[in-house]
PAZADO-208062 format. One record per atom (N, C-alpha, C): chain; x, y, z; atom name. Coordinates in pm, whole numbers, plus 50000, padded with zeros to 5 digits. Layout:
N
<rokol->A	c1->X	c2->Y	c3->Z	semar->CA>
...
//
This chain:
135
<rokol->A	c1->34548	c2->60285	c3->37287	semar->N>
<rokol->A	c1->34668	c2->60322	c3->37213	semar->CA>
<rokol->A	c1->34734	c2->60439	c3->37283	semar->C>
<rokol->A	c1->34861	c2->60455	c3->37251	semar->N>
<rokol->A	c1->34939	c2->60564	c3->37308	semar->CA>
<rokol->A	c1->35004	c2->60640	c3->37194	semar->C>
<rokol->A	c1->34989	c2->60772	c3->37197	semar->N>
<rokol->A	c1->35058	c2->60858	c3->37103	semar->CA>
<rokol->A	c1->35185	c2->60907	c3->37172	semar->C>
<rokol->A	c1->35296	c2->60907	c3->37101	semar->N>
<rokol->A	c1->35424	c2->60947	c3->37158	semar->CA>
<rokol->A	c1->35481	c2->61062	c3->37078	semar->C>
<rokol->A	c1->35523	c2->61166	c3->37150	semar->N>
<rokol->A	c1->35587	c2->61281	c3->37087	semar->CA>
<rokol->A	c1->35717	c2->61306	c3->37162	semar->C>
<rokol->A	c1->35826	c2->61326	c3->37088	semar->N>
<rokol->A	c1->35958	c2->61334	c3->37152	semar->CA>
<rokol->A	c1->36038	c2->61449	c3->37093	semar->C>
<rokol->A	c1->36095	c2->61530	c3->37180	semar->N>
<rokol->A	c1->36185	c2->61638	c3->37140	semar->CA>
<rokol->A	c1->36322	c2->61604	c3->37197	semar->C>
<rokol->A	c1->36418	c2->61579	c3->37110	semar->N>
<rokol->A	c1->36549	c2->61532	c3->37154	semar->CA>
<rokol->A	c1->36653	c2->61643	c3->37156	semar->C>
<rokol->A	c1->36740	c2->61637	c3->37259	semar->N>
<rokol->A	c1->36861	c2->61718	c3->37272	semar->CA>
<rokol->A	c1->36837	c2->61868	c3->37264	semar->C>
<rokol->A	c1->36740	c2->61918	c3->37338	semar->N>
<rokol->A	c1->36714	c2->62062	c3->37344	semar->CA>
<rokol->A	c1->36792	c2->62126	c3->37458	semar->C>
<rokol->A	c1->36835	c2->62250	c3->37436	semar->N>
<rokol->A	c1->36901	c2->62329	c3->37539	semar->CA>
<rokol->A	c1->36840	c2->62467	c3->37537	semar->C>
<rokol->A	c1->36756	c2->62501	c3->37624	semar->N>
<rokol->A	c1->36693	c2->62424	c3->37732	semar->CA>
<rokol->A	c1->36586	c2->62329	c3->37676	semar->C>
<rokol->A	c1->36517	c2->62262	c3->37765	semar->N>
<rokol->A	c1->36417	c2->62161	c3->37724	semar->CA>
<rokol->A	c1->36301	c2->62226	c3->37650	semar->C>
<rokol->A	c1->36247	c2->62152	c3->37553	semar->N>
<rokol->A	c1->36126	c2->62194	c3->37482	semar->CA>
<rokol->A	c1->36004	c2->62164	c3->37569	semar->C>
<rokol->A	c1->35892	c2->62224	c3->37534	semar->N>
<rokol->A	c1->35766	c2->62187	c3->37598	semar->CA>
<rokol->A	c1->35679	c2->62120	c3->37493	semar->C>
<rokol->A	c1->35599	c2->62022	c3->37539	semar->N>
<rokol->A	c1->35514	c2->61945	c3->37449	semar->CA>
<rokol->A	c1->35371	c2->61951	c3->37499	semar->C>
<rokol->A	c1->35278	c2->61973	c3->37407	semar->N>
<rokol->A	c1->35136	c2->61967	c3->37440	semar->CA>
<rokol->A	c1->35064	c2->61895	c3->37327	semar->C>
<rokol->A	c1->34935	c2->61867	c3->37347	semar->N>
<rokol->A	c1->34856	c2->61792	c3->37251	semar->CA>
<rokol->A	c1->34734	c2->61871	c3->37207	semar->C>
<rokol->A	c1->34687	c2->61845	c3->37086	semar->N>
<rokol->A	c1->34568	c2->61914	c3->37034	semar->CA>
<rokol->A	c1->34440	c2->61861	c3->37100	semar->C>
<rokol->A	c1->34444	c2->61738	c3->37151	semar->N>
<rokol->A	c1->34329	c2->61680	c3->37219	semar->CA>
<rokol->A	c1->34364	c2->61659	c3->37366	semar->C>
<rokol->A	c1->34270	c2->61685	c3->37453	semar->N>
<rokol->A	c1->34292	c2->61665	c3->37596	semar->CA>
<rokol->A	c1->34288	c2->61516	c3->37626	semar->C>
<rokol->A	c1->34367	c2->61474	c3->37722	semar->N>
<rokol->A	c1->34369	c2->61333	c3->37760	semar->CA>
<rokol->A	c1->34467	c2->61310	c3->37872	semar->C>
<rokol->A	c1->34486	c2->61184	c3->37905	semar->N>
<rokol->A	c1->34577	c2->61143	c3->38011	semar->CA>
<rokol->A	c1->34717	c2->61133	c3->37953	semar->C>
<rokol->A	c1->34799	c2->61236	c3->37975	semar->N>
<rokol->A	c1->34933	c2->61233	c3->37919	semar->CA>
<rokol->A	c1->35037	c2->61234	c3->38031	semar->C>
<rokol->A	c1->35155	c2->61183	c3->37998	semar->N>
<rokol->A	c1->35267	c2->61185	c3->38091	semar->CA>
<rokol->A	c1->35390	c2->61236	c3->38017	semar->C>
<rokol->A	c1->35470	c2->61314	c3->38086	semar->N>
<rokol->A	c1->35590	c2->61373	c3->38027	semar->CA>
<rokol->A	c1->35711	c2->61328	c3->38106	semar->C>
<rokol->A	c1->35814	c2->61282	c3->38035	semar->N>
<rokol->A	c1->35941	c2->61247	c3->38099	semar->CA>
<rokol->A	c1->36052	c2->61329	c3->38037	semar->C>
<rokol->A	c1->36150	c2->61363	c3->38120	semar->N>
<rokol->A	c1->36267	c2->61437	c3->38072	semar->CA>
<rokol->A	c1->36392	c2->61359	c3->38107	semar->C>
<rokol->A	c1->36484	c2->61353	c3->38012	semar->N>
<rokol->A	c1->36611	c2->61283	c3->38032	semar->CA>
<rokol->A	c1->36724	c2->61380	c3->38008	semar->C>
<rokol->A	c1->36807	c2->61397	c3->38108	semar->N>
<rokol->A	c1->36923	c2->61486	c3->38096	semar->CA>
<rokol->A	c1->37034	c2->61412	c3->38025	semar->C>
<rokol->A	c1->37081	c2->61464	c3->37913	semar->N>
<rokol->A	c1->37190	c2->61402	c3->37839	semar->CA>
<rokol->A	c1->37324	c2->61450	c3->37896	semar->C>
<rokol->A	c1->37434	c2->61373	c3->37875	semar->N>
<rokol->A	c1->37565	c2->61409	c3->37933	semar->CA>
<rokol->A	c1->37615	c2->61547	c3->37889	semar->C>
<rokol->A	c1->37576	c2->61593	c3->37772	semar->N>
<rokol->A	c1->37624	c2->61723	c3->37723	semar->CA>
<rokol->A	c1->37540	c2->61840	c3->37774	semar->C>
<rokol->A	c1->37442	c2->61812	c3->37862	semar->N>
<rokol->A	c1->37359	c2->61919	c3->37917	semar->CA>
<rokol->A	c1->37229	c2->61940	c3->37843	semar->C>
<rokol->A	c1->37213	c2->61877	c3->37729	semar->N>
<rokol->A	c1->37087	c2->61889	c3->37656	semar->CA>
<rokol->A	c1->36982	c2->61800	c3->37722	semar->C>
<rokol->A	c1->36855	c2->61822	c3->37687	semar->N>
<rokol->A	c1->36744	c2->61750	c3->37750	semar->CA>
<rokol->A	c1->36656	c2->61689	c3->37641	semar->C>
<rokol->A	c1->36619	c2->61562	c3->37662	semar->N>
<rokol->A	c1->36523	c2->61495	c3->37575	semar->CA>
<rokol->A	c1->36391	c2->61486	c3->37650	semar->C>
<rokol->A	c1->36285	c2->61534	c3->37586	semar->N>
<rokol->A	c1->36152	c2->61536	c3->37647	semar->CA>
<rokol->A	c1->36062	c2->61443	c3->37566	semar->C>
<rokol->A	c1->35987	c2->61356	c3->37637	semar->N>
<rokol->A	c1->35894	c2->61267	c3->37570	semar->CA>
<rokol->A	c1->35759	c2->61276	c3->37639	semar->C>
<rokol->A	c1->35655	c2->61292	c3->37558	semar->N>
<rokol->A	c1->35518	c2->61296	c3->37610	semar->CA>
<rokol->A	c1->35441	c2->61180	c3->37550	semar->C>
<rokol->A	c1->35371	c2->61106	c3->37637	semar->N>
<rokol->A	c1->35287	c2->60995	c3->37591	semar->CA>
<rokol->A	c1->35143	c2->61027	c3->37629	semar->C>
<rokol->A	c1->35055	c2->61020	c3->37531	semar->N>
<rokol->A	c1->34913	c2->61049	c3->37551	semar->CA>
<rokol->A	c1->34833	c2->60922	c3->37531	semar->C>
<rokol->A	c1->34763	c2->60879	c3->37635	semar->N>
<rokol->A	c1->34674	c2->60763	c3->37622	semar->CA>
<rokol->A	c1->34550	c2->60807	c3->37546	semar->C>
<rokol->A	c1->34519	c2->60733	c3->37440	semar->N>
<rokol->A	c1->34403	c2->60766	c3->37357	semar->CA>
<rokol->A	c1->34293	c2->60666	c3->37387	semar->C>
<rokol->A	c1->34180	c2->60712	c3->37442	semar->N>
<rokol->A	c1->34069	c2->60620	c3->37467	semar->CA>
<rokol->A	c1->34019	c2->60559	c3->37337	semar->C>
<rokol->A	c1->33965	c2->60438	c3->37344	semar->N>
<rokol->A	c1->33921	c2->60369	c3->37224	semar->CA>
<rokol->A	c1->33812	c2->60445	c3->37148	semar->C>
<rokol->A	c1->33730	c2->60520	c3->37219	semar->N>
<rokol->A	c1->33621	c2->60593	c3->37152	semar->CA>
<rokol->A	c1->33671	c2->60719	c3->37082	semar->C>
<rokol->A	c1->33795	c2->60762	c3->37109	semar->N>
<rokol->A	c1->33849	c2->60884	c3->37049	semar->CA>
<rokol->A	c1->33913	c2->60853	c3->36915	semar->C>
<rokol->A	c1->33886	c2->60934	c3->36815	semar->N>
<rokol->A	c1->33945	c2->60918	c3->36682	semar->CA>
<rokol->A	c1->34078	c2->60991	c3->36678	semar->C>
<rokol->A	c1->34188	c2->60923	c3->36656	semar->N>
<rokol->A	c1->34320	c2->60988	c3->36658	semar->CA>
<rokol->A	c1->34355	c2->61061	c3->36528	semar->C>
<rokol->A	c1->34263	c2->61065	c3->36435	semar->N>
<rokol->A	c1->34290	c2->61128	c3->36304	semar->CA>
<rokol->A	c1->34336	c2->61273	c3->36317	semar->C>
<rokol->A	c1->34275	c2->61349	c3->36404	semar->N>
<rokol->A	c1->34306	c2->61492	c3->36416	semar->CA>
<rokol->A	c1->34403	c2->61523	c3->36529	semar->C>
<rokol->A	c1->34466	c2->61421	c3->36582	semar->N>
<rokol->A	c1->34558	c2->61441	c3->36692	semar->CA>
<rokol->A	c1->34690	c2->61497	c3->36642	semar->C>
<rokol->A	c1->34738	c2->61600	c3->36707	semar->N>
<rokol->A	c1->34868	c2->61657	c3->36674	semar->CA>
<rokol->A	c1->34945	c2->61684	c3->36803	semar->C>
<rokol->A	c1->35075	c2->61683	c3->36788	semar->N>
<rokol->A	c1->35168	c2->61713	c3->36896	semar->CA>
<rokol->A	c1->35221	c2->61854	c3->36869	semar->C>
<rokol->A	c1->35220	c2->61937	c3->36972	semar->N>
<rokol->A	c1->35265	c2->62075	c3->36956	semar->CA>
<rokol->A	c1->35390	c2->62094	c3->37042	semar->C>
<rokol->A	c1->35501	c2->62130	c3->36977	semar->N>
<rokol->A	c1->35628	c2->62153	c3->37048	semar->CA>
<rokol->A	c1->35663	c2->62299	c3->37044	semar->C>
<rokol->A	c1->35713	c2->62345	c3->37160	semar->N>
<rokol->A	c1->35758	c2->62484	c3->37171	semar->CA>
<rokol->A	c1->35898	c2->62486	c3->37233	semar->C>
<rokol->A	c1->35978	c2->62582	c3->37184	semar->N>
<rokol->A	c1->36112	c2->62602	c3->37240	semar->CA>
<rokol->A	c1->36139	c2->62751	c3->37240	semar->C>
<rokol->A	c1->36211	c2->62796	c3->37342	semar->N>
<rokol->A	c1->36229	c2->62941	c3->37357	semar->CA>
<rokol->A	c1->36308	c2->63003	c3->37242	semar->C>
<rokol->A	c1->36386	c2->62926	c3->37168	semar->N>
<rokol->A	c1->36463	c2->62982	c3->37057	semar->CA>
<rokol->A	c1->36393	c2->62969	c3->36922	semar->C>
<rokol->A	c1->36275	c2->62910	c3->36918	semar->N>
<rokol->A	c1->36200	c2->62898	c3->36793	semar->CA>
<rokol->A	c1->36109	c2->63018	c3->36777	semar->C>
<rokol->A	c1->36096	c2->63064	c3->36654	semar->N>
<rokol->A	c1->36004	c2->63174	c3->36626	semar->CA>
<rokol->A	c1->35858	c2->63129	c3->36637	semar->C>
<rokol->A	c1->35834	c2->63006	c3->36597	semar->N>
<rokol->A	c1->35697	c2->62954	c3->36605	semar->CA>
<rokol->A	c1->35699	c2->62807	c3->36649	semar->C>
<rokol->A	c1->35585	c2->62763	c3->36699	semar->N>
<rokol->A	c1->35575	c2->62624	c3->36745	semar->CA>
<rokol->A	c1->35578	c2->62528	c3->36628	semar->C>
<rokol->A	c1->35614	c2->62405	c3->36657	semar->N>
<rokol->A	c1->35615	c2->62300	c3->36554	semar->CA>
<rokol->A	c1->35500	c2->62204	c3->36585	semar->C>
<rokol->A	c1->35426	c2->62169	c3->36481	semar->N>
<rokol->A	c1->35312	c2->62078	c3->36496	semar->CA>
<rokol->A	c1->35342	c2->61950	c3->36420	semar->C>
<rokol->A	c1->35331	c2->61837	c3->36490	semar->N>
<rokol->A	c1->35360	c2->61707	c3->36430	semar->CA>
<rokol->A	c1->35243	c2->61613	c3->36448	semar->C>
<rokol->A	c1->35229	c2->61521	c3->36353	semar->N>
<rokol->A	c1->35130	c2->61413	c3->36366	semar->CA>
<rokol->A	c1->35207	c2->61292	c3->36419	semar->C>
<rokol->A	c1->35176	c2->61248	c3->36541	semar->N>
<rokol->A	c1->35253	c2->61139	c3->36601	semar->CA>
<rokol->A	c1->35220	c2->61003	c3->36543	semar->C>
<rokol->A	c1->35316	c2->60912	c3->36555	semar->N>
<rokol->A	c1->35292	c2->60772	c3->36523	semar->CA>
<rokol->A	c1->35222	c2->60710	c3->36642	semar->C>
<rokol->A	c1->35130	c2->60620	c3->36616	semar->N>
<rokol->A	c1->35053	c2->60558	c3->36724	semar->CA>
<rokol->A	c1->35104	c2->60418	c3->36750	semar->C>
<rokol->A	c1->35106	c2->60379	c3->36878	semar->N>
<rokol->A	c1->35141	c2->60243	c3->36917	semar->CA>
<rokol->A	c1->35051	c2->60201	c3->37032	semar->C>
<rokol->A	c1->35037	c2->60070	c3->37051	semar->N>
<rokol->A	c1->34947	c2->60020	c3->37154	semar->CA>
<rokol->A	c1->35002	c2->60050	c3->37292	semar->C>
<rokol->A	c1->34912	c2->60079	c3->37385	semar->N>
<rokol->A	c1->34951	c2->60119	c3->37519	semar->CA>
<rokol->A	c1->35023	c2->60008	c3->37594	semar->C>
<rokol->A	c1->34976	c2->59887	c3->37581	semar->N>
<rokol->A	c1->35035	c2->59776	c3->37653	semar->CA>
<rokol->A	c1->35092	c2->59677	c3->37553	semar->C>
<rokol->A	c1->35211	c2->59631	c3->37582	semar->N>
<rokol->A	c1->35279	c2->59543	c3->37489	semar->CA>
<rokol->A	c1->35240	c2->59397	c3->37508	semar->C>
<rokol->A	c1->35128	c2->59371	c3->37577	semar->N>
<rokol->A	c1->35088	c2->59232	c3->37600	semar->CA>
<rokol->A	c1->35059	c2->59161	c3->37468	semar->C>
<rokol->A	c1->35001	c2->59229	c3->37372	semar->N>
<rokol->A	c1->34976	c2->59165	c3->37243	semar->CA>
<rokol->A	c1->35108	c2->59129	c3->37175	semar->C>
<rokol->A	c1->35207	c2->59212	c3->37191	semar->N>
<rokol->A	c1->35338	c2->59182	c3->37134	semar->CA>
<rokol->A	c1->35397	c2->59058	c3->37199	semar->C>
<rokol->A	c1->35389	c2->59047	c3->37331	semar->N>
<rokol->A	c1->35441	c2->58929	c3->37401	semar->CA>
<rokol->A	c1->35369	c2->58804	c3->37358	semar->C>
<rokol->A	c1->35237	c2->58812	c3->37339	semar->N>
<rokol->A	c1->35161	c2->58695	c3->37294	semar->CA>
<rokol->A	c1->35211	c2->58651	c3->37157	semar->C>
<rokol->A	c1->35234	c2->58746	c3->37069	semar->N>
<rokol->A	c1->35285	c2->58713	c3->36936	semar->CA>
<rokol->A	c1->35423	c2->58650	c3->36943	semar->C>
<rokol->A	c1->35509	c2->58704	c3->37027	semar->N>
<rokol->A	c1->35644	c2->58650	c3->37040	semar->CA>
<rokol->A	c1->35640	c2->58506	c3->37091	semar->C>
<rokol->A	c1->35559	c2->58482	c3->37193	semar->N>
<rokol->A	c1->35548	c2->58347	c3->37249	semar->CA>
<rokol->A	c1->35493	c2->58250	c3->37144	semar->C>
<rokol->A	c1->35392	c2->58291	c3->37070	semar->N>
<rokol->A	c1->35336	c2->58204	c3->36967	semar->CA>
<rokol->A	c1->35440	c2->58172	c3->36859	semar->C>
<rokol->A	c1->35516	c2->58271	c3->36818	semar->N>
<rokol->A	c1->35619	c2->58248	c3->36717	semar->CA>
<rokol->A	c1->35724	c2->58152	c3->36771	semar->C>
<rokol->A	c1->35764	c2->58169	c3->36896	semar->N>
<rokol->A	c1->35862	c2->58078	c3->36954	semar->CA>
<rokol->A	c1->35810	c2->57934	c3->36961	semar->C>
<rokol->A	c1->35684	c2->57917	c3->37001	semar->N>
<rokol->A	c1->35625	c2->57783	c3->37007	semar->CA>
<rokol->A	c1->35624	c2->57719	c3->36868	semar->C>
<rokol->A	c1->35586	c2->57796	c3->36769	semar->N>
<rokol->A	c1->35582	c2->57745	c3->36631	semar->CA>
<rokol->A	c1->35722	c2->57707	c3->36585	semar->C>
<rokol->A	c1->35820	c2->57793	c3->36615	semar->N>
<rokol->A	c1->35958	c2->57765	c3->36572	semar->CA>
<rokol->A	c1->36011	c2->57638	c3->36639	semar->C>
<rokol->A	c1->35985	c2->57621	c3->36767	semar->N>
<rokol->A	c1->36030	c2->57501	c3->36838	semar->CA>
<rokol->A	c1->35962	c2->57378	c3->36780	semar->C>
<rokol->A	c1->35832	c2->57387	c3->36752	semar->N>
<rokol->A	c1->35759	c2->57273	c3->36696	semar->CA>
<rokol->A	c1->35814	c2->57236	c3->36558	semar->C>
<rokol->A	c1->35835	c2->57335	c3->36475	semar->N>
<rokol->A	c1->35888	c2->57309	c3->36340	semar->CA>
<rokol->A	c1->36027	c2->57247	c3->36349	semar->C>
<rokol->A	c1->36110	c2->57298	c3->36439	semar->N>
<rokol->A	c1->36244	c2->57244	c3->36456	semar->CA>
<rokol->A	c1->36239	c2->57099	c3->36502	semar->C>
<rokol->A	c1->36151	c2->57066	c3->36594	semar->N>
<rokol->A	c1->36140	c2->56929	c3->36643	semar->CA>
<rokol->A	c1->36091	c2->56836	c3->36532	semar->C>
<rokol->A	c1->35991	c2->56879	c3->36454	semar->N>
<rokol->A	c1->35942	c2->56797	c3->36343	semar->CA>
<rokol->A	c1->36054	c2->56777	c3->36241	semar->C>
<rokol->A	c1->36127	c2->56883	c3->36210	semar->N>
<rokol->A	c1->36240	c2->56872	c3->36118	semar->CA>
<rokol->A	c1->36342	c2->56772	c3->36170	semar->C>
<rokol->A	c1->36371	c2->56779	c3->36300	semar->N>
<rokol->A	c1->36468	c2->56687	c3->36360	semar->CA>
<rokol->A	c1->36418	c2->56543	c3->36354	semar->C>
<rokol->A	c1->36291	c2->56522	c3->36376	semar->N>
<rokol->A	c1->36235	c2->56387	c3->36366	semar->CA>
<rokol->A	c1->36247	c2->56332	c3->36225	semar->C>
<rokol->A	c1->36213	c2->56414	c3->36128	semar->N>
<rokol->A	c1->36214	c2->56369	c3->35988	semar->CA>
<rokol->A	c1->36355	c2->56344	c3->35936	semar->C>
<rokol->A	c1->36453	c2->56415	c3->35987	semar->N>
<rokol->A	c1->36589	c2->56404	c3->35936	semar->CA>
<rokol->A	c1->36681	c2->56319	c3->36021	semar->C>
<rokol->A	c1->36627	c2->56249	c3->36117	semar->N>
<rokol->A	c1->36707	c2->56156	c3->36194	semar->CA>
<rokol->A	c1->36786	c2->56215	c3->36307	semar->C>
<rokol->A	c1->36759	c2->56338	c3->36344	semar->N>
<rokol->A	c1->36830	c2->56397	c3->36457	semar->CA>
<rokol->A	c1->36768	c2->56354	c3->36589	semar->C>
<rokol->A	c1->36644	c2->56310	c3->36587	semar->N>
<rokol->A	c1->36577	c2->56256	c3->36706	semar->CA>
<rokol->A	c1->36525	c2->56120	c3->36666	semar->C>
<rokol->A	c1->36569	c2->56017	c3->36736	semar->N>
<rokol->A	c1->36526	c2->55881	c3->36704	semar->CA>
<rokol->A	c1->36489	c2->55809	c3->36832	semar->C>
<rokol->A	c1->36408	c2->55713	c3->36818	semar->N>
<rokol->A	c1->36372	c2->55629	c3->36932	semar->CA>
<rokol->A	c1->36419	c2->55488	c3->36900	semar->C>
<rokol->A	c1->36489	c2->55425	c3->36997	semar->N>
<rokol->A	c1->36531	c2->55286	c3->36976	semar->CA>
<rokol->A	c1->36488	c2->55207	c3->37098	semar->C>
<rokol->A	c1->36473	c2->55082	c3->37080	semar->N>
<rokol->A	c1->36434	c2->54996	c3->37192	semar->CA>
<rokol->A	c1->36561	c2->54942	c3->37254	semar->C>
<rokol->A	c1->36574	c2->54953	c3->37385	semar->N>
<rokol->A	c1->36690	c2->54897	c3->37454	semar->CA>
<rokol->A	c1->36642	c2->54810	c3->37568	semar->C>
<rokol->A	c1->36722	c2->54712	c3->37601	semar->N>
<rokol->A	c1->36685	c2->54624	c3->37712	semar->CA>
<rokol->A	c1->36716	c2->54694	c3->37843	semar->C>
<rokol->A	c1->36619	c2->54688	c3->37937	semar->N>
<rokol->A	c1->36642	c2->54749	c3->38067	semar->CA>
<rokol->A	c1->36708	c2->54653	c3->38163	semar->C>
<rokol->A	c1->36698	c2->54526	c3->38136	semar->N>
<rokol->A	c1->36760	c2->54425	c3->38223	semar->CA>
<rokol->A	c1->36827	c2->54324	c3->38132	semar->C>
<rokol->A	c1->36954	c2->54297	c3->38154	semar->N>
<rokol->A	c1->37028	c2->54212	c3->38062	semar->CA>
<rokol->A	c1->37012	c2->54063	c3->38090	semar->C>
<rokol->A	c1->36934	c2->54025	c3->38190	semar->N>
<rokol->A	c1->36917	c2->53882	c3->38217	semar->CA>
<rokol->A	c1->36836	c2->53818	c3->38105	semar->C>
<rokol->A	c1->36870	c2->53696	c3->38064	semar->N>
<rokol->A	c1->36805	c2->53633	c3->37949	semar->CA>
<rokol->A	c1->36657	c2->53609	c3->37969	semar->C>
<rokol->A	c1->36611	c2->53592	c3->38091	semar->N>
<rokol->A	c1->36469	c2->53564	c3->38113	semar->CA>
<rokol->A	c1->36382	c2->53689	c3->38108	semar->C>
<rokol->A	c1->36439	c2->53805	c3->38131	semar->N>
<rokol->A	c1->36362	c2->53929	c3->38134	semar->CA>
<rokol->A	c1->36392	c2->54007	c3->38007	semar->C>
<rokol->A	c1->36300	c2->54010	c3->37913	semar->N>
<rokol->A	c1->36321	c2->54076	c3->37785	semar->CA>
<rokol->A	c1->36234	c2->54202	c3->37773	semar->C>
<rokol->A	c1->36202	c2->54268	c3->37886	semar->N>
<rokol->A	c1->36122	c2->54391	c3->37876	semar->CA>
<rokol->A	c1->36208	c2->54501	c3->37815	semar->C>
<rokol->A	c1->36143	c2->54582	c3->37737	semar->N>
<rokol->A	c1->36215	c2->54689	c3->37668	semar->CA>
<rokol->A	c1->36142	c2->54821	c3->37693	semar->C>
<rokol->A	c1->36218	c2->54928	c3->37697	semar->N>
<rokol->A	c1->36158	c2->55060	c3->37706	semar->CA>
<rokol->A	c1->36223	c2->55149	c3->37601	semar->C>
<rokol->A	c1->36147	c2->55243	c3->37548	semar->N>
<rokol->A	c1->36206	c2->55331	c3->37446	semar->CA>
<rokol->A	c1->36308	c2->55425	c3->37508	semar->C>
<rokol->A	c1->36413	c2->55453	c3->37433	semar->N>
<rokol->A	c1->36515	c2->55548	c3->37474	semar->CA>
<rokol->A	c1->36515	c2->55659	c3->37372	semar->C>
<rokol->A	c1->36505	c2->55781	c3->37419	semar->N>
<rokol->A	c1->36503	c2->55897	c3->37329	semar->CA>
<rokol->A	c1->36644	c2->55947	c3->37311	semar->C>
<rokol->A	c1->36681	c2->55966	c3->37186	semar->N>
<rokol->A	c1->36814	c2->56016	c3->37152	semar->CA>
<rokol->A	c1->36796	c2->56148	c3->37080	semar->C>
<rokol->A	c1->36848	c2->56255	c3->37136	semar->N>
<rokol->A	c1->36843	c2->56384	c3->37068	semar->CA>
<rokol->A	c1->36986	c2->56429	c3->37046	semar->C>
<rokol->A	c1->37024	c2->56441	c3->36918	semar->N>
<rokol->A	c1->37162	c2->56469	c3->36883	semar->CA>
<rokol->A	c1->37169	c2->56593	c3->36797	semar->C>
<rokol->A	c1->37285	c2->56655	c3->36797	semar->N>
<rokol->A	c1->37308	c2->56766	c3->36705	semar->CA>
<rokol->A	c1->37339	c2->56716	c3->36565	semar->C>
<rokol->A	c1->37396	c2->56598	c3->36557	semar->N>
<rokol->A	c1->37422	c2->56533	c3->36429	semar->CA>
<rokol->A	c1->37332	c2->56410	c3->36423	semar->C>
<rokol->A	c1->37316	c2->56349	c3->36305	semar->N>
<rokol->A	c1->37231	c2->56229	c3->36300	semar->CA>
<rokol->A	c1->37278	c2->56126	c3->36402	semar->C>
<rokol->A	c1->37182	c2->56065	c3->36471	semar->N>
<rokol->A	c1->37214	c2->55967	c3->36575	semar->CA>
<rokol->A	c1->37279	c2->55844	c3->36512	semar->C>
<rokol->A	c1->37382	c2->55794	c3->36580	semar->N>
<rokol->A	c1->37452	c2->55675	c3->36533	semar->CA>
<rokol->A	c1->37434	c2->55569	c3->36641	semar->C>
<rokol->A	c1->37386	c2->55453	c3->36599	semar->N>
<rokol->A	c1->37363	c2->55345	c3->36692	semar->CA>
<rokol->A	c1->37466	c2->55237	c3->36669	semar->C>
<rokol->A	c1->37513	c2->55176	c3->36776	semar->N>
<rokol->A	c1->37614	c2->55071	c3->36765	semar->CA>
<rokol->A	c1->37549	c2->54937	c3->36760	semar->C>
//
């Protein structure tokens, strides 16, 4: 998991530290008005309990530091992508079944060769936005 602490639009930039030591990264973004947004992300090892984790922010114009309890999110969004893909597959499947049941997708037999002696037929798939109409 990753804990994220963010100080937005400071002039000058705030400093961010953590109550627990770990692998953290800090990024700064210069805003057009000259203010700075600082974000610190702390990777939390699985064996570490994040219950007592706090983010400590300091700014030169503050009388005292601010201590926040960060929201936690997973370090890698691979689980999110897996969920998105699964939801999309389910939605496509449900849509196709709905289309089959409501006549938006039909199969009809058509002759592949119009000669009277050859009566072989192959299925033709019709996928329409409106119910399929056959002549």
